[in-house]
Structures are given as C-alpha cells and as structure tokens.
VEXBA-736631 format. One record per residue: residue in three letters; z, x, y of N, C-alpha, C, O in turn. Coordinates in pm, 1 decimal. Layout:
BEGIN
{'ALA', {Z, X, Y}, {Z, X, Y}, {Z, X, Y}, {Z, X, Y}}
...
END
This chain:
BEGIN
{'UNK', {658.3, -568.5, 3205.8}, {546.3, -586.6, 3124.1}, {480.4, -689.2, 3162.8}, {549.7, -748.3, 3245.6}}
{'UNK', {354.2, -756.7, 3141.6}, {309.1, -847.6, 3170.9}, {268.8, -954.5, 3115.7}, {269.0, -899.4, 3005.7}}
{'UNK', {223.2, -1090.9, 3083.9}, {202.0, -1186.6, 2983.5}, {125.9, -1147.3, 2924.0}, {58.2, -1071.1, 2993.0}}
{'UNK', {89.3, -1153.6, 2820.8}, {15.5, -1132.2, 2678.1}, {20.0, -950.4, 2627.5}, {-46.4, -909.6, 2532.2}}
{'UNK', {107.7, -862.4, 2709.6}, {98.2, -722.3, 2717.9}, {189.8, -734.4, 2531.0}, {280.2, -812.7, 2501.9}}
{'UNK', {118.1, -618.8, 2428.7}, {222.4, -609.5, 2308.7}, {341.7, -548.6, 2315.2}, {313.9, -437.6, 2360.4}}
{'UNK', {461.7, -553.3, 2297.3}, {555.6, -423.1, 2310.9}, {498.9, -345.2, 2160.1}, {397.5, -347.1, 2090.3}}
{'UNK', {639.6, -274.8, 2161.2}, {626.5, -128.4, 2079.3}, {670.0, -222.9, 1935.7}, {715.5, -151.2, 1846.5}}
{'UNK', {666.9, -285.7, 1921.1}, {758.3, -394.1, 1780.6}, {610.9, -476.6, 1773.6}, {550.4, -415.2, 1685.8}}
{'UNK', {560.1, -538.9, 1801.3}, {475.2, -685.0, 1867.8}, {320.1, -544.2, 1762.9}, {254.6, -561.3, 1660.1}}
{'UNK', {324.5, -462.9, 1831.0}, {188.5, -376.0, 1804.4}, {212.5, -281.9, 1638.0}, {122.5, -244.2, 1562.9}}
{'UNK', {339.4, -267.1, 1622.5}, {373.6, -240.9, 1489.0}, {358.6, -354.0, 1424.7}, {254.0, -363.2, 1360.5}}
{'UNK', {439.5, -454.0, 1421.7}, {441.5, -558.8, 1358.2}, {231.6, -605.3, 1304.4}, {185.7, -634.4, 1194.0}}
{'UNK', {159.8, -591.1, 1443.1}, {20.5, -627.4, 1414.9}, {-27.4, -516.8, 1284.6}, {-91.8, -564.3, 1191.1}}
{'UNK', {-0.6, -404.7, 1285.0}, {-51.3, -287.7, 1202.1}, {20.7, -346.2, 1060.0}, {-49.6, -353.4, 959.2}}
{'UNK', {140.2, -381.3, 1055.8}, {201.8, -374.0, 964.8}, {167.7, -511.3, 854.0}, {195.8, -526.3, 735.0}}
{'UNK', {116.6, -573.8, 923.2}, {45.7, -733.0, 843.9}, {-105.9, -717.6, 879.5}, {-179.6, -815.6, 868.5}}
{'UNK', {-143.2, -624.3, 912.4}, {-275.1, -560.3, 881.5}, {-389.1, -692.0, 961.7}, {-461.0, -787.0, 930.7}}
{'UNK', {-350.7, -629.6, 1057.9}, {-450.3, -740.5, 1175.7}, {-350.8, -901.8, 1151.9}, {-358.8, -985.8, 1241.5}}
{'UNK', {-280.1, -924.9, 1052.1}, {-270.5, -1035.9, 1024.3}, {-276.7, -1116.9, 937.0}, {-224.0, -1227.0, 920.7}}
{'UNK', {-377.4, -1028.6, 852.8}, {-360.7, -1071.5, 700.8}, {-255.3, -1092.1, 646.9}, {-256.8, -1127.6, 529.0}}
{'UNK', {-142.1, -1077.6, 710.2}, {-54.9, -1083.1, 526.1}, {14.6, -1180.0, 641.1}, {134.0, -1174.2, 670.4}}
{'UNK', {-84.2, -1272.6, 702.6}, {-25.5, -1373.6, 680.7}, {-84.8, -1534.9, 674.1}, {-45.4, -1643.9, 715.5}}
{'UNK', {-209.6, -1481.4, 592.9}, {-180.1, -1549.5, 474.9}, {-152.8, -1611.9, 341.1}, {-141.1, -1552.9, 233.7}}
{'UNK', {-141.6, -1789.4, 373.8}, {0.7, -1795.5, 330.7}, {-41.4, -1808.3, 162.9}, {34.5, -1882.2, 100.3}}
{'UNK', {-127.2, -1760.0, 101.7}, {-120.4, -1767.2, -39.4}, {-188.6, -1601.6, -86.0}, {-308.2, -1581.7, -65.1}}
{'UNK', {-111.3, -1502.8, -141.9}, {-103.6, -1389.4, -186.6}, {-169.6, -1249.9, -132.7}, {-247.0, -1160.7, -167.5}}
{'UNK', {-86.8, -1291.2, -24.7}, {-118.5, -1185.8, 94.3}, {-52.6, -1064.3, 40.3}, {-98.3, -968.2, 102.1}}
{'UNK', {27.3, -1029.3, -40.6}, {-27.7, -871.9, -132.1}, {-106.2, -831.8, -172.5}, {-129.4, -712.2, -190.1}}
{'UNK', {-181.3, -940.0, -203.5}, {-327.1, -896.6, -295.8}, {-428.8, -857.1, -186.3}, {-510.1, -764.7, -188.1}}
{'UNK', {-403.6, -952.9, -86.9}, {-543.0, -939.5, 8.5}, {-544.1, -811.8, 55.6}, {-641.0, -736.2, 62.2}}
{'UNK', {-355.4, -777.9, 110.1}, {-383.6, -600.6, 115.5}, {-354.1, -534.5, 11.0}, {-238.9, -498.8, 35.3}}
{'UNK', {-378.2, -498.4, -78.5}, {-436.1, -489.0, -210.1}, {-603.1, -410.4, -214.7}, {-657.9, -302.2, -235.9}}
{'UNK', {-629.9, -543.9, -180.6}, {-783.2, -548.7, -144.7}, {-891.9, -445.2, -53.5}, {-995.5, -384.6, -80.8}}
{'UNK', {-812.4, -460.6, 60.5}, {-812.9, -387.6, 193.2}, {-803.3, -297.0, 132.9}, {-913.6, -264.8, 88.6}}
{'UNK', {-695.4, -206.1, 92.4}, {-638.2, -103.8, 29.8}, {-717.9, -36.6, -115.3}, {-688.9, 59.4, -186.6}}
{'UNK', {-787.3, -98.5, -117.7}, {-926.8, -89.9, -282.2}, {-1021.7, -15.1, -167.2}, {-1016.3, 107.9, -167.2}}
{'UNK', {-1080.3, -58.7, -101.0}, {-1217.1, -118.5, 4.7}, {-1186.9, 36.6, 41.2}, {-1270.4, 118.2, 2.0}}
{'UNK', {-1046.3, 95.6, 130.8}, {-981.3, 232.5, 219.7}, {-1020.2, 337.8, 141.1}, {-1086.5, 435.3, 176.4}}
{'UNK', {-963.2, 306.4, 2.5}, {-926.8, 409.3, -94.2}, {-1053.2, 452.6, -135.4}, {-1085.7, 569.6, -155.8}}
{'UNK', {-1106.4, 376.7, -143.9}, {-1318.7, 405.2, -187.8}, {-1376.4, 449.5, -102.0}, {-1453.5, 540.3, -132.8}}
{'UNK', {-1369.2, 411.6, 36.5}, {-1418.2, 460.5, 156.8}, {-1362.8, 611.8, 181.0}, {-1441.6, 683.3, 242.9}}
{'UNK', {-1267.7, 658.5, 150.8}, {-1167.8, 749.7, 164.8}, {-1222.1, 842.1, 69.0}, {-1258.9, 953.0, 107.7}}
{'UNK', {-1230.4, 811.5, -41.6}, {-1285.5, 907.6, -145.8}, {-1381.4, 990.8, -154.6}, {-1393.7, 1108.0, -190.1}}
{'UNK', {-1519.9, 820.7, -73.9}, {-1635.9, 888.3, -15.5}, {-1669.0, 1022.4, 76.3}, {-1737.4, 1119.4, 43.7}}
{'UNK', {-1607.6, 1001.0, 186.4}, {-1557.5, 1081.3, 318.2}, {-1538.9, 1173.3, 357.9}, {-1612.7, 1255.5, 412.2}}
{'UNK', {-1387.7, 1171.5, 325.6}, {-1320.2, 1303.3, 323.4}, {-1283.3, 1372.8, 241.0}, {-1240.4, 1334.6, 132.1}}
{'UNK', {-1296.1, 1517.2, 287.2}, {-1281.2, 1622.9, 140.8}, {-1133.9, 1623.9, 92.9}, {-1031.3, 1644.5, 157.7}}
{'UNK', {-1148.9, 1600.3, -18.0}, {-1065.2, 1662.5, -126.0}, {-964.5, 1664.2, 0.3}, {-921.3, 1569.1, 65.6}}
{'UNK', {-939.8, 1810.4, 14.6}, {-843.3, 1890.8, 75.8}, {-784.3, 1846.2, 185.5}, {-694.9, 1906.8, 244.6}}
{'UNK', {-842.3, 1713.2, 225.8}, {-722.4, 1643.2, 295.6}, {-610.6, 1519.5, 251.0}, {-511.1, 1474.4, 307.7}}
{'UNK', {-687.7, 1483.7, 102.3}, {-642.2, 1383.4, 75.3}, {-464.3, 1378.5, 59.9}, {-390.9, 1296.2, 114.6}}
{'UNK', {-425.5, 1483.2, -23.7}, {-286.7, 1528.5, 33.3}, {-207.9, 1520.7, 121.0}, {-100.3, 1461.1, 117.4}}
{'UNK', {-259.2, 1586.9, 218.6}, {-153.0, 1535.5, 399.5}, {-193.6, 1467.8, 454.6}, {-185.7, 1465.9, 577.4}}
{'UNK', {-268.7, 1364.5, 367.0}, {-290.7, 1188.6, 457.0}, {-250.8, 1112.5, 366.6}, {-214.2, 1002.9, 409.1}}
{'UNK', {-240.9, 1131.4, 227.0}, {-143.3, 1024.9, 163.9}, {25.2, 1067.1, 204.5}, {101.0, 980.3, 161.2}}
{'UNK', {89.3, 1166.6, 268.5}, {192.9, 1202.5, 329.8}, {246.0, 1141.8, 481.1}, {351.7, 1092.4, 520.2}}
{'UNK', {161.2, 1161.8, 521.8}, {170.3, 1147.9, 635.0}, {151.5, 1026.9, 707.1}, {196.2, 1011.4, 820.7}}
{'UNK', {71.9, 920.6, 631.1}, {62.6, 796.3, 669.8}, {174.2, 709.3, 603.1}, {222.2, 603.7, 644.3}}
{'UNK', {213.4, 803.5, 452.0}, {337.1, 766.0, 421.5}, {413.4, 695.5, 514.8}, {445.6, 577.3, 526.7}}
{'UNK', {441.3, 831.5, 598.7}, {584.5, 865.0, 682.9}, {543.4, 726.5, 789.0}, {602.0, 619.1, 802.7}}
{'UNK', {411.1, 783.0, 858.6}, {385.7, 647.3, 992.3}, {397.7, 526.4, 919.5}, {422.2, 441.3, 1005.0}}
{'UNK', {392.4, 453.5, 769.0}, {321.7, 336.6, 761.0}, {504.9, 298.0, 701.5}, {508.5, 183.0, 657.5}}
{'UNK', {646.4, 370.6, 693.8}, {707.1, 350.4, 716.3}, {833.2, 337.7, 804.7}, {948.0, 293.4, 800.6}}
{'UNK', {731.6, 413.0, 901.9}, {823.1, 386.1, 1042.9}, {720.2, 223.6, 1132.5}, {776.9, 157.9, 1219.8}}
{'UNK', {637.1, 204.3, 1106.2}, {572.0, 88.0, 1149.3}, {654.2, -49.8, 1026.8}, {716.8, -150.6, 1059.7}}
{'UNK', {629.1, -12.4, 923.6}, {705.0, -91.3, 863.0}, {890.5, -142.5, 953.7}, {952.1, -234.6, 1007.5}}
{'UNK', {896.3, -38.6, 923.2}, {1044.7, -51.7, 974.8}, {1064.5, -119.2, 1086.3}, {1155.6, -200.6, 1100.8}}
{'UNK', {968.2, -85.2, 1184.5}, {975.0, -221.1, 1354.8}, {918.6, -337.9, 1314.6}, {954.1, -447.1, 1359.0}}
{'UNK', {832.9, -322.6, 1233.5}, {835.2, -533.9, 1177.7}, {900.8, -553.0, 1130.0}, {911.0, -675.5, 1137.2}}
{'UNK', {998.4, -503.6, 1049.5}, {1132.1, -599.3, 986.3}, {1235.1, -597.7, 1089.1}, {1341.6, -654.5, 1064.9}}
{'UNK', {1214.7, -533.5, 1213.1}, {1312.4, -591.9, 1309.5}, {1296.2, -694.1, 1407.8}, {1374.1, -769.8, 1465.6}}
{'UNK', {1160.3, -673.0, 1410.6}, {1073.8, -728.7, 1491.8}, {1095.0, -894.9, 1427.7}, {1140.1, -979.4, 1504.9}}
{'UNK', {1067.6, -925.4, 1316.3}, {1099.5, -1020.8, 1183.0}, {1208.9, -1066.8, 1146.0}, {1237.1, -1180.5, 1108.4}}
{'UNK', {1292.5, -945.7, 1160.7}, {1448.4, -1004.7, 1193.1}, {1464.2, -1086.5, 987.1}, {1497.4, -1199.2, 950.2}}
{'UNK', {1414.7, -941.0, 893.0}, {1376.0, -1003.8, 700.8}, {1342.2, -826.8, 630.3}, {1240.3, -759.5, 614.7}}
{'UNK', {1465.4, -809.7, 607.5}, {1386.7, -696.9, 465.6}, {1285.1, -755.1, 417.9}, {1254.8, -866.7, 375.9}}
{'UNK', {1229.0, -634.4, 436.3}, {1074.7, -610.8, 366.2}, {1005.6, -803.3, 352.9}, {974.9, -869.4, 253.7}}
{'UNK', {1004.4, -838.2, 503.8}, {910.2, -999.0, 459.0}, {796.8, -924.4, 445.6}, {754.6, -817.0, 488.5}}
{'UNK', {732.6, -1076.0, 321.4}, {604.7, -1087.4, 304.5}, {511.4, -1089.9, 377.6}, {398.0, -1098.6, 330.4}}
{'UNK', {527.1, -1085.0, 475.6}, {361.5, -1038.8, 574.5}, {351.6, -965.7, 586.6}, {229.8, -947.5, 587.4}}
{'UNK', {434.6, -818.0, 613.0}, {404.5, -670.7, 606.7}, {349.8, -656.3, 464.3}, {422.7, -666.0, 365.6}}
{'UNK', {197.2, -629.0, 457.2}, {119.5, -587.4, 367.5}, {38.3, -443.0, 397.6}, {-62.5, -406.5, 337.0}}
{'UNK', {94.7, -382.1, 487.3}, {23.3, -236.3, 484.0}, {152.9, -168.3, 364.0}, {215.7, -102.5, 447.0}}
{'UNK', {201.4, -152.5, 277.9}, {237.4, -135.5, 182.4}, {171.7, -100.4, 38.2}, {182.5, -15.1, -50.0}}
{'UNK', {82.7, -240.1, 73.1}, {-8.4, -239.8, -22.2}, {-129.5, -190.6, -35.1}, {-188.8, -158.9, -138.2}}
{'UNK', {-179.9, -183.4, 128.1}, {-298.1, -103.1, 163.8}, {-267.3, 32.1, 125.3}, {-351.2, 106.1, 74.0}}
{'UNK', {-133.6, 70.0, 152.1}, {-161.0, 238.1, 113.6}, {-155.1, 261.5, -9.3}, {-204.8, 353.1, -74.9}}
{'UNK', {-86.6, 167.4, -41.8}, {-33.1, 176.0, -206.0}, {-164.3, 189.9, -293.4}, {-187.9, 284.2, -369.0}}
{'UNK', {-251.3, 72.7, -269.1}, {-387.5, 104.3, -385.1}, {-472.0, 196.5, -318.6}, {-572.1, 238.7, -376.4}}
{'UNK', {-442.6, 233.3, -201.4}, {-567.8, 339.6, -150.9}, {-517.3, 491.3, -226.9}, {-591.6, 580.2, -268.7}}
{'UNK', {-394.1, 488.0, -228.5}, {-307.5, 626.7, -254.8}, {-363.3, 623.1, -440.8}, {-372.1, 721.0, -515.0}}
{'UNK', {-386.1, 511.7, -466.8}, {-406.6, 499.7, -593.0}, {-509.9, 611.6, -679.6}, {-497.9, 684.4, -778.2}}
{'UNK', {-679.0, 558.8, -522.6}, {-770.7, 585.7, -615.4}, {-773.9, 753.6, -512.0}, {-871.3, 827.9, -523.3}}
{'UNK', {-683.9, 781.4, -440.9}, {-695.4, 905.8, -362.5}, {-635.1, 1030.4, -484.1}, {-655.0, 1151.9, -487.6}}
{'UNK', {-560.2, 945.4, -570.7}, {-450.5, 1009.4, -700.7}, {-585.2, 1033.2, -792.4}, {-630.2, 1146.3, -810.5}}
{'UNK', {-620.6, 962.7, -825.6}, {-772.4, 940.3, -901.3}, {-879.8, 882.5, -869.0}, {-908.3, 766.5, -898.9}}
{'UNK', {-956.7, 969.0, -796.9}, {-1071.4, 952.5, -743.4}, {-1206.6, 919.1, -829.9}, {-1290.5, 851.2, -770.8}}
{'UNK', {-1237.0, 961.2, -968.0}, {-1299.8, 916.1, -1027.3}, {-1323.2, 788.2, -1081.6}, {-1423.3, 755.1, -1145.1}}
{'UNK', {-1202.9, 701.2, -1047.0}, {-1175.9, 590.2, -1086.2}, {-1295.3, 466.0, -1011.3}, {-1359.6, 375.2, -1063.9}}
{'UNK', {-1282.8, 530.7, -819.6}, {-1406.4, 445.7, -774.7}, {-1530.6, 480.5, -797.8}, {-1616.4, 445.7, -716.7}}
{'UNK', {-1567.3, 558.2, -915.9}, {-1694.4, 523.2, -945.2}, {-1736.5, 434.6, -1087.4}, {-1840.1, 448.7, -1152.3}}
{'UNK', {-1638.2, 351.7, -1111.4}, {-1645.4, 292.7, -1188.1}, {-1618.4, 106.1, -1164.0}, {-1498.4, 81.2, -1152.0}}
{'UNK', {-1670.1, 35.3, -1159.6}, {-1615.6, -72.4, -1126.4}, {-1476.4, -172.6, -1244.3}, {-1390.0, -256.9, -1220.2}}
{'UNK', {-1525.0, -99.0, -1371.9}, {-1386.8, -125.4, -1500.0}, {-1294.7, -71.5, -1434.4}, {-1220.5, -151.7, -1377.6}}
{'UNK', {-1267.0, 58.8, -1418.5}, {-1174.9, 140.3, -1345.4}, {-1115.5, 53.4, -1224.9}, {-994.6, 37.1, -1208.4}}
{'UNK', {-1191.0, 12.7, -1162.3}, {-1122.9, -31.4, -972.4}, {-1053.8, -145.8, -1053.6}, {-934.6, -176.3, -1050.3}}
{'UNK', {-1123.8, -185.3, -1104.9}, {-1075.0, -391.8, -1171.2}, {-933.8, -313.7, -1201.8}, {-842.6, -323.3, -1119.7}}
{'UNK', {-920.4, -249.7, -1300.8}, {-802.3, -220.7, -1389.2}, {-704.1, -124.8, -1295.0}, {-598.0, -81.0, -1339.6}}
{'UNK', {-751.5, -96.2, -1157.8}, {-664.0, -13.7, -1122.5}, {-629.6, -106.7, -987.5}, {-562.3, -65.7, -893.0}}
{'UNK', {-675.4, -209.3, -995.0}, {-602.2, -319.3, -879.5}, {-561.2, -395.5, -1009.2}, {-507.8, -309.3, -1078.9}}
{'UNK', {-560.0, -485.5, -1060.2}, {-469.9, -526.8, -1157.9}, {-312.1, -454.3, -1219.2}, {-204.7, -510.1, -1242.0}}
{'UNK', {-359.6, -286.4, -1235.0}, {-218.1, -289.2, -1292.5}, {-128.1, -251.1, -1142.1}, {-5.3, -256.2, -1148.8}}
{'UNK', {-178.8, -222.4, -1040.2}, {-154.0, -201.5, -929.2}, {-48.0, -304.9, -863.9}, {57.2, -306.6, -800.0}}
{'UNK', {-169.7, -411.8, -936.5}, {-69.2, -590.9, -879.5}, {58.5, -605.2, -944.7}, {171.7, -624.3, -900.1}}
{'UNK', {-4.9, -586.2, -1105.9}, {134.8, -602.9, -1160.2}, {316.4, -535.6, -1163.1}, {433.6, -568.6, -1181.5}}
{'UNK', {217.3, -409.7, -1126.4}, {382.6, -302.8, -1101.3}, {450.1, -326.9, -972.4}, {569.5, -300.0, -959.0}}
{'UNK', {374.0, -380.0, -870.3}, {389.6, -401.2, -709.4}, {436.9, -562.7, -762.6}, {422.7, -634.4, -663.5}}
{'UNK', {465.3, -610.1, -829.0}, {572.5, -747.4, -834.9}, {623.7, -757.3, -916.4}, {720.6, -829.7, -893.6}}
{'UNK', {618.4, -704.1, -1079.9}, {711.9, -696.4, -1149.1}, {840.4, -621.6, -1124.2}, {953.4, -667.1, -1142.0}}
{'UNK', {798.8, -462.0, -1066.5}, {877.9, -371.7, -983.4}, {950.6, -315.8, -1127.4}, {1071.1, -339.4, -1137.0}}
{'UNK', {882.7, -240.5, -1244.1}, {1017.5, -228.0, -1334.1}, {1058.3, -128.8, -1290.6}, {986.1, -62.7, -1216.1}}
{'UNK', {1208.8, -79.3, -1328.4}, {1248.9, -10.9, -1276.5}, {1239.2, 161.1, -1265.1}, {1233.5, 205.1, -1379.9}}
{'UNK', {1236.7, 238.6, -1194.2}, {1358.8, 176.9, -1100.2}, {1316.0, 139.3, -955.1}, {1383.9, 143.3, -852.5}}
{'UNK', {1133.2, 86.7, -979.6}, {1136.3, -4.6, -840.9}, {1248.3, -110.0, -763.6}, {1285.2, -119.8, -646.6}}
{'UNK', {1268.6, -153.0, -837.1}, {1356.9, -259.1, -755.6}, {1445.5, -188.7, -641.0}, {1456.3, -188.0, -518.4}}
{'UNK', {1511.3, -121.0, -773.1}, {1613.5, -60.8, -636.9}, {1581.7, 35.6, -518.4}, {1655.5, 69.9, -426.0}}
{'UNK', {1418.1, 79.9, -552.3}, {1358.6, 228.3, -436.1}, {1346.8, 39.2, -336.5}, {1374.0, 40.7, -216.4}}
{'UNK', {1315.3, -69.7, -388.9}, {1281.8, -165.6, -257.4}, {1392.3, -145.0, -172.9}, {1390.1, -143.8, -49.8}}
{'UNK', {1500.5, -127.0, -255.5}, {1615.5, -211.7, -107.8}, {1670.8, -88.5, -42.4}, {1774.6, -82.5, 23.4}}
{'UNK', {1562.3, 38.4, -77.6}, {1691.0, 116.6, 65.4}, {1608.3, 64.3, 180.0}, {1507.0, -5.3, 173.6}}
{'UNK', {1675.2, 114.6, 293.9}, {1671.4, 29.6, 435.3}, {1532.3, 56.9, 514.5}, {1478.6, 167.3, 505.0}}
{'UNK', {1485.3, -28.8, 579.3}, {1396.3, -21.9, 635.6}, {1237.2, -46.8, 574.7}, {1188.4, -112.4, 482.6}}
{'UNK', {1185.6, 45.9, 682.5}, {1021.6, 89.8, 597.2}, {1048.0, 132.4, 494.7}, {998.3, 87.4, 391.5}}
{'UNK', {1113.3, 207.2, 496.7}, {1155.9, 274.9, 326.8}, {1126.5, 251.3, 224.9}, {1050.5, 301.8, 142.3}}
{'UNK', {1185.9, 174.3, 228.3}, {1209.5, 43.1, 123.5}, {1128.4, 51.7, 119.7}, {1081.1, 156.5, 75.8}}
{'UNK', {1043.8, -57.0, 165.0}, {920.6, -127.8, 189.4}, {823.3, -30.5, 108.4}, {761.8, -77.2, 12.6}}
{'UNK', {806.9, 107.6, 145.1}, {699.8, 157.6, 118.3}, {720.3, 266.0, -42.8}, {632.6, 322.3, -108.4}}
{'UNK', {881.9, 261.4, -65.6}, {871.1, 377.3, -159.3}, {835.4, 210.1, -294.2}, {735.2, 227.3, -363.7}}
{'UNK', {884.9, 122.8, -310.0}, {867.0, 49.4, -427.3}, {681.0, 68.9, -412.7}, {626.9, 125.4, -507.8}}
{'UNK', {624.7, 39.3, -339.0}, {489.3, 61.7, -308.9}, {430.7, 225.1, -428.5}, {363.7, 202.5, -529.2}}
{'UNK', {465.8, 351.8, -395.6}, {450.6, 426.7, -393.3}, {468.1, 457.1, -569.2}, {388.1, 523.3, -635.2}}
{'UNK', {599.7, 387.1, -625.7}, {611.3, 366.6, -722.9}, {509.2, 308.4, -790.3}, {444.7, 359.8, -881.7}}
{'UNK', {495.6, 200.5, -743.9}, {396.4, 114.9, -790.6}, {248.8, 228.1, -852.9}, {231.9, 277.6, -964.4}}
{'UNK', {177.8, 235.4, -748.4}, {95.7, 388.8, -763.9}, {111.5, 410.4, -828.1}, {37.2, 366.5, -915.8}}
{'UNK', {253.3, 527.2, -883.6}, {213.8, 574.8, -985.6}, {286.6, 554.7, -1126.6}, {327.2, 647.9, -1195.9}}
{'UNK', {293.8, 460.8, -1148.8}, {292.0, 397.1, -1234.7}, {156.9, 334.8, -1271.5}, {108.0, 354.4, -1382.8}}
{'UNK', {106.6, 272.4, -1194.1}, {-72.0, 285.0, -1190.7}, {-116.2, 399.9, -1214.1}, {-137.4, 404.4, -1335.3}}
{'UNK', {-141.9, 494.3, -1167.3}, {-182.7, 633.4, -1196.3}, {-166.7, 709.7, -1345.9}, {-241.6, 795.5, -1392.6}}
{'UNK', {-39.6, 648.8, -1409.2}, {37.1, 703.6, -1528.0}, {-53.0, 590.6, -1616.4}, {-103.2, 631.3, -1721.1}}
{'UNK', {-68.0, 493.0, -1588.9}, {-150.7, 371.7, -1680.9}, {-276.7, 424.1, -1732.7}, {-324.5, 452.9, -1842.4}}
{'UNK', {-325.8, 425.3, -1558.3}, {-522.3, 465.8, -1568.4}, {-513.8, 577.2, -1691.6}, {-551.8, 578.5, -1808.6}}
{'UNK', {-422.7, 698.3, -1577.6}, {-449.9, 814.9, -1672.3}, {-443.4, 803.5, -1808.6}, {-538.1, 832.2, -1881.9}}
{'UNK', {-332.7, 761.6, -1848.7}, {-322.1, 751.2, -2026.7}, {-424.3, 651.1, -2058.5}, {-510.8, 699.8, -2131.3}}
{'UNK', {-450.2, 492.1, -2020.5}, {-591.5, 483.9, -2058.5}, {-712.1, 540.6, -2091.6}, {-776.5, 530.5, -2196.0}}
{'UNK', {-734.3, 598.8, -1995.0}, {-853.9, 694.2, -1959.0}, {-882.9, 767.8, -2091.5}, {-988.0, 762.0, -2155.2}}
{'UNK', {-754.9, 848.8, -2126.8}, {-730.0, 941.1, -2234.3}, {-773.3, 899.7, -2400.5}, {-816.6, 963.8, -2496.2}}
{'UNK', {-727.0, 723.9, -2369.9}, {-696.4, 721.5, -2496.3}, {-882.6, 604.8, -2513.8}, {-972.7, 605.6, -2597.7}}
{'UNK', {-865.8, 549.1, -2425.3}, {-1045.3, 461.5, -2427.1}, {-1161.5, 561.6, -2409.2}, {-1250.0, 570.9, -2494.3}}
{'UNK', {-1159.6, 627.3, -2310.2}, {-1239.8, 768.3, -2287.4}, {-1312.1, 656.8, -2119.7}, {-1392.3, 708.0, -2041.5}}
END
C-alpha cells in the first residue's frame, strides 16, 4: 500500500469515530447521539417502516464489526472516541418510537434519557459493556436505547 492509503482498520476507525467527530475533546458521546438523532429523524421520514427492523439488525451487526476493528486499532476497550454506538442507539430510539420525531419536546426527552442511560449504565448495561470487542461497545447502547424507549413509552402513557 502506498503512503496515505487507508488500511481496513484505519477505515473502520474513521467510521467508528464518525469521521473523527469522536475526537472532539468534550462530550464525544453527546455529539454522536446528536448525529444519531438527525439520522433517526431522516430515516423515519424517508424509509418505509417495513425497512426499519432489518436496517436496525444489519446496522447493529455492521457497527459491532467496525467497532471491533477500531478497538483493535486503538488498542483500548471501548475507546471514548468511538461514537458509532451512540449514533446507532439514538437513531434506534427514533425508529422504535417514530412519533417522537414529530415533537421537539419528545425528541429532547428521548435525547436526554438516552444520554442518561448511556452514561449511568443501569443494570445490566455495565455487564453488557464488558462483552468483548465491538459487541460490548454496541450492546450497552442497545440497552440504553431499550431503557429510553421504555421510559418514553411510559411517560407518553402518563402525560399524553
């Protein structure tokens, strides 16, 4: 390979850091979640609902593989600059609760709850985060998305 050519692990790291956005020195996970919010809103508006489930499953697996390569390249378990998991998790919330994307208040609530669950990692999310490679990186965000969906669903039932 010539100078300047990306290796597979370099390319995976570039994607896993969302084009380097994960290298922002403050709150990289929050930036990743913001990107996921925008992507989620766009997907809800553009893609037919029949594609949402397969897209979530395939993109989860692809992101886990990319995050595994990035983790190896960076020689660190769940490096903070890897934010593809936050992008996926926030977008997943919106695909699971598409009506949230029609309300700024519900969008804000979903965003804040997702960040809270991703940071605090209530049980069993800490245990999921310890899974090897990109599967652990992605699994705790899958859990944070699940907690967010449940909390938003309950809040919508209580507050309308």
